[in-house]
N, C-alpha and C positions, 0 to 999 in steps of 0.2 A: 504494500500500499504506499509505503514511504517513497519508493523509487518512482512509482508511476506519477505521484504528485510532483516530485522533483523534476522529472523529465518534461512535465507539462508546463511547469512555472518557471524553470530556471532561466529561461531566455528573457522572460519579462523582468525578473528580478534583477539580472545582469544589466539590462538596459536602464533600470532605475539607478543602480549602482554607478554606472558610468556618468550619470547626472552630477555626482559628487566625486570628482576626480581627486580632490585633495588628499583623502586618505590613501588612495592608490599611489599617488605620486610620492607621498611620505614613505610608503612601504617600499617602493622601489629605490628611493634615495638612501634607505637604511640597509639595503641588501649587502652593502660592502662591510658591515660590521664583522668584527673578529668572531669566529665560532667559539662556542663555549661547550663544555662537556654536557651531555644529555642527562637529565635526571631519570635514569632507566627504571628504577623502582617505581617512581610516581607515574611514569608513562605506562608501565606494565599494568599498574593498578587501574589506571584510566581505561586501558584497552579491555581489561576484563569487564569493567563496568559497562562499556559500550557493547560488548557481546551479550550481556545480561540485560540490556536495556528493556527489551521486549517483556522480560519477566517483571522488572519493576513497574512498567506500565500496566501489566496484566494485574498486578496486585493493587495498584492505585485505582484502576478502573473498576476492579471488583468491589472495592470499598464504596466508590461513587455509585455504582449500580445498586449497592445494598441501601444507600440513602435514597436513591431514586425510587426504589420499591417501597421504601417506608413512606415516602411522599405520596405515592400512588394509593396506599392503603389508609392514609388519613382521610376522615370523612370531609366532605365539602363544607360542613358546618364549622369545622375547626380551622377557621381562617388564620388565627394566630399561630397554630402549630404548623400549618402549611407555609405561612409566610417565613417563620423562623428556618424551616427546612430549606426553603428556597435561597434564603440568604446564606445558609451554611454551604449549600451546594455551589452557589456562585463563588464563595470565597475558596472553596476546595478546588474548583475547576480553574480558577484564575491563573495560577502559574503553569498549568499544562494545557489548557484549551480555552482560550480567551473568548471565543465565540460562544461556547456553552456558558461561561460565566456571564456573558452579556444577556444571554437569553434568560437565564434564571433571575438575574437582577431586575430585568423588565417585568418578568412575571410577578416577582415580589412587590415591585412598585405598583402594579395594577391591583394587587390584592391588599396593599397597605391600608386604604381607607376603611376596610371592613374588619380590621384586626382589633380596633379599639385602643391601640398603642399610639400615644401622642407622637412620638418620634419615629413611627414606622415609615412615614414618607421620606424623611430626610436620610435615614439609614439606607433605605432602598436607593435613593438618588446617589449616595456616596458609593455604594456598591456598584452602581452603574457607571459612575465616573471612573472608578478603578478599571472596570472592564473595558470601557471605551479607550482609556489611556494605553492599556496593554494592547488592544487591538490596533492602535495607532490612529484612531479617529479623534484627533486632537481638537478639531473646531467644536464638535458636539460636546466633548468632555469640558472644554473650557466654558462653553455657554452654560451648561448644567452647573459647573463649579461656581461661576460668578453669580449665578441666580440664588445661591444659597447665602443667607444672612448669618455669618458666624457668630454675631453677637447675641442671637437669640437661641443659640444652641446650648444644651446642657453641657456641664463640664466633661462628662464622659464622651459625649458626641464630638467635642471639639478636637480631641486626639485623633479620632478617625478622619475628621475633616482636615486637620493639618497633615496628616500622613497621605491623604489622597492629593492634596495640593503639592506636597513635597515630591511625590511620584510623578504628577502631571508636568510640573515645570522642570523637573530633572529630565524627563524624556524629551520635552520640547527643546530644551537648551542643547541637548545631545544632537537633536535632529537638525537644528540650525548652526551647528558648529562651522565656524568660518565666516559667518555673517556677525560682525561684532556688535551691531546695535541690538539685534534681536536676542543674541547670546547674552549679552549683559542685562538686558531687561529680564529675561527668564531667569538668569542666575540670581538677580536680586530677590525675585519672588521665591525661588527655591530656597535661598539662604533664610528668608524670613520664616518660612514654615518649618525649616530645619531648626531654627532658634527656638521656635515655640514648642517643638516636640522635646528638645534637649532640656528646656526649662521646666515643662510640666510632667514629663515622664518620671516614674519612680526611680530613685537613684540606683536601685538594684536590678532595674529592668535591663536584660541584655541588649534589647534593641536601642535603648539610650546609650549604652556603652559603645555599641557599634557606631551610632551617629556621631558621637564624640570623637571616636577614633578616626573615622572617615573625614571629619572636619580637620583633625590634626594632620592627616596625610595630605589634604588639599592645601594646608598652609605650610608644608614642608617640615613639619615637626615629626619626623619619622621615628626617632628613638622613643618619644612618648607614646605615639600611636602603636608601636610594635608591642610594647608590654601589655597594653589593653587588648589588642587583637590576639595575642598568644593565650591570654586567660580566657578569651571567648572561645577559641578553638579547642582548648582543653576541657571545657565544660559542656559544649554543645555536641549532640550526635552528628555523625558525618553526613547523613542524609538531610540535615536541617537546611533550610534556605539561608538562614543567618550564617550558618558555618560557611557555606560557600561564598557569601558576601565578604566574610571576614578573611578567608583565604585569599580572595581576589585582592583585598586591601594589603595584605601581607606581601603578595607578589609585587606590588607597587613599591612597597618599602624596600624589598630586596633589590629591585631595579635601581632605586635611587642610591643604594649602597654599592652597585656595580656588580652584584652577585647574579650573574645571568642564569646560572644553574638553578639557584633557589628560586629565582623569579619564575622559571618554567615549571619547577616542582610545585610551587603554590598554585599557579595556574591550572595544573593538572589535578591538584587536589580539589580546587574549586569546581572544575568541570566534572569531576567524579561525584562531588556532592550534588551538582545540578541533575546529573543523570539519575542518581539513586533517589532523589527527591521528585523526579519527573518535572523539573523546572525547565520550561521551554524558552524563557526570555534571558537566559544566562549569557554573559559576555565573555566568560573565561575560555571556552573552547575555541571560538573564532580568534581571540587574542593569542592563544597558544598556537593555533595554526599559523598566524602571522609570524610569530617568533621562529617557529620551525622552518618556515619559508626562508627567513633571513639567515638561518643556520645552514641552508642547503638540503634539508630534510624534505624533499619535495613530496615524496610518497605519502608520508604521515600528514603533512600539512594539507595535501589534497583530500586525503580521507577525513581529517578532522573538520575542515571547512565545509565539506559536503554533508557530514553528519549534523553539523550545527544548523545548516540551511534546512535540512529536512525536518529537524526538530522545530525550528522557528515557523516553518510553513504548516507543520501539523498542528502547532498550537496557535496558529493565526496571529502570531506576534509580528505585526508588520514593521515595527520599529527596528526589531533585530534583523529582519530579512534585508532591509535597506542597509544597515550596517555591514552585514556579511556580504552583500552584493558588491560593496566597494572593494572587498579583498578578493572576491572569487575570480574575477577576470585575470588578474595578475597571477595568482597561484595556479589557476587552471592552465594558462598559456605556458608558465614554466614547467608544469607537470607534463603537458603534452609534448613540448620540446624535448623533455627528458625521455619520454616514451619513444618518440621518433628517433632520437639518437640511439636508444637501446636497440630499437628495431633495426637500424642501419648497421649497428655493430653486430647484432645477431646475424644479419644477412651476410656480412663479411665472413663471420665464423663459419656459417653454414656453406658458403661457397669454398672456403678454405678446407673445411672438413670433407666436402664432396670431392674437391680436387685430390686431396690426400688419399681418399677412399679409392678414386679411380686409379691413382698411381700405385696404390697398394694392391689392388686387384690385378693390375697389369703385371706388376713385379711377381705376384703369386703365379700368375698364368705362365710367365716366362720361366720362373723358377721350376714349375711343375714340368714344363717341357724340357728344360735342361736336365732335371732329375730323370725324366724318362729316357732322354738321349743318353745320359750317362749310364743308366741301367742297360740300355741296348748295346751301347758300346762295351760296357763291362761284359755282357753276355757274348758279344762277338769276340772280344779278347779271350774270354774263357773258352769259346768254341775253337778259336784259332789256336789256342794253347793246347787244347785236346787234340786237334788235328796234327799239330807239331809233334806232340808226344807219340800220336799214332804213326806219324812218318818215321819218327826216330825208332819206335818199337819194331815197325815192319822192316825198316832198313837194317837194324841190328839183327832181326831174325833172319832176313835174307843173307846178309853177310856170314852169320853163324852157320846156316845151312850150306852156303857155298864153301866155307872153310872146312866144315865136317866132311862134305862130299869130296872136297880136294884132298883131304888127309886119307879118306878111305880109298880113293883112286890112287894115291901115292903108294899106299901099303899094297893095294892089289897088284899095281905094276911092279912093285919091288919083289913081291912073292913070285909072280909070273916069270920075271926076268931071272931071278935067283934059281928057279926050278927049270930054266930052259924052256919055258912055255911061250915063246915070243909069238909063235903063229897063232896060238889060241888068244893071246892078248889082242893081236891084230884084228882077228875075227870079231872080238868083243866090241872093240872100238868101232868097226864098220857097222855093226849091228844098230848103232844109234841109241842104244839103251841109256847111256849116261846123259846125253843131251835131251832125251825125252823126259827123263826124271827131273832134270834141272828145269825144263820148261813147265813142267806140271807145278813144281814148287813156285816158280816166278808167277804163274797164272793165279795160283791160290793167294799168294801174298798181295799181288796187284789187285785182284778182285775185292779182297777184304778191305784194303786201304782205300780204294776208290769209293766203295759203298759207304765208308765212314765220312768221306768228303761230300758225297752227293747221294744221300739216302733216298731221294726221290727220282734218281736218274732213270729207273725203268718207267715210272709213270709218265715222266716228261717225254721220253723217247716215244712211247705208245701213243701219247697225245699228237705227236707229229706224223704218225702213221695212220693209214686208213684203218677203221675199226676192225675190219676183217683181217687185217695184217698185224694185229697186236701180237707182241712177243710174250712168251711165258717162259719162266726160268724152270730148268729141270730140278735145280736144287737151290736152296736159299744162299744169297751172297755169292753166287757163281755166275759170271757173265758168260753169255754165248760168244762164239768167235766174232759175229757181227757186232754185238754190243761192245766187246773188248776193243775192237778196231775204232769205234766211235767214241769209247771212252778216252782213248789217246787223242782223238780229234778235239774232244772237249777240252782236253788238258793242253791243247795248242800244238800238238803233233799232227800236222796236216798233210805231210808228204807220205805218199804210200810207200817209197822205198825205206824211210826211217821206220815206219810202222812195221814193215816186214821184218826189218833187222831186229827191232825190239821184241816182237812177238814170235820170232823164228818161223815166220810164214814166208811163202814165196810172194814175190811182188804181184804176180798174176792172181794169186789167191785173194790178196787184199783188194785188188781192183775188182775182182768178181763180187766179193762181199759189199763193198761200197756201192757198186752199180745196182746189186739186188736191193739194197736198202732204199736207194733213191727211188727205184721203181715202185716200192711199197709206200712211199711218202705221199702225204696230202699235197705238198708243195714241192715238187721234185727239184726245181731249179734253185731254191733257197734252202734246201734241206740242210746241207753242211753249215750254212750260216746260222740256221735256227738252232742247230745242235750246239754251236758255240755260245748261244744266248742262254742255254739252260743254267738256271741258278742265278743269273744276273739280274732278272726282272724282280725276283724276290728280294735280292739284295737292295735294289733301288727302292723298293717299297718300304723296306726297314729304315733306309736312310731317310726317306721322306717323313716317316713317323718320328 
């Protein structure tokens, strides 16, 4: 409910405030004051009271609703009882809802003639003057006040009359601050009624003590006022209106002493008392907001000034809304500039974080690719190492086989020659048995080594042949003569004469086998070239990954 009222009315209130630029200019001029430490404990207490403000209002409203129900249950014939209840409701509503106070005072004034109480009409008019003053309807309040002849009032009624006059002219002089003529005229009337109250109030009345202390503050006698105000604050409950007023005057005393922190602390105490007592016309909170603005605490200043404005509008305290409106534009503008600066700073941080995130993701992707390549390279190196070990093992095995066979041949030749069996030895050599055994060993070692290097050689070769010409091995890891010839071609031995020498085949046999394989190929003209590419495509794919 508060926020909806604020958003509807704030523009009008700001416009009114701009008509009194003096306060705003003074506020801006004082913005360069040296910062003072914040009264954190007092501000924390104030913040708690602000959060619980709805609870305080609910309790106060509940008591007023109870009085309203009592009024409704009083019989119409009990005019005096109803009139007294209306005056009580007007007085209780006055600090928190001025329009309700005005309504009940007018109802009491209408009922006054039927009460039988001689002063009923005057008391009702004084109640209405107080309500009109709080509402800021000064013209009607002044007319009503001047129409009362104070000399004919009973002694007890004069105190109420002087109190109403003091409040009326106090509000009016605050409203015309800056206009010397009117300000001085209203000040004289204010002091006149202030003097009357101080003179006639009982000596032990806390209100009289406050009036005297306030007078001392206005005359610059701060040390005398401080003692009186301290005594008031120690004897009054914190939610009392007089306590908040005394704390506000103590703030002025601290300011005169140059103690800015205590000044703010007393303002916070006064604002806390206003909130707890549901006082809507308090000046402490907007004054504290102004001080926080000068200290550079824009967030709290903005929050407090808006809370004060909402309270003043909810209580229909027009005088306070005008005062607050003179401060609101400056604080509001400074706060919005801070918000915009924070938003720009946040955008810079956001862009920076986004850039760093992109860089991080890019680096992670590059790092993952490098890790993958490193793993592939490591796997290839491991595979190469295994192939090299295989080469060495096969080479050593072949050398060992040849050395063993050479030793056996040497022993056989030695025995044959020693026993005079030269002719038999010659026949054995011509039979080709030795060369055949050696070729078989070579083929076995070569086939095993080649399949270690190219385990998919058979599948790749069959992929180059027509389906019906596919080759099948008789035994695992044993190449056929045709595959053995093209295994050497894949290893780079392309000349048929060299292939014949290495495999112990005749050149014509090699030509015949190669010719036969070309005739079985899908692409006869490029068959040898395709064989040379076996294994290279997979290597290229691995490198690309």
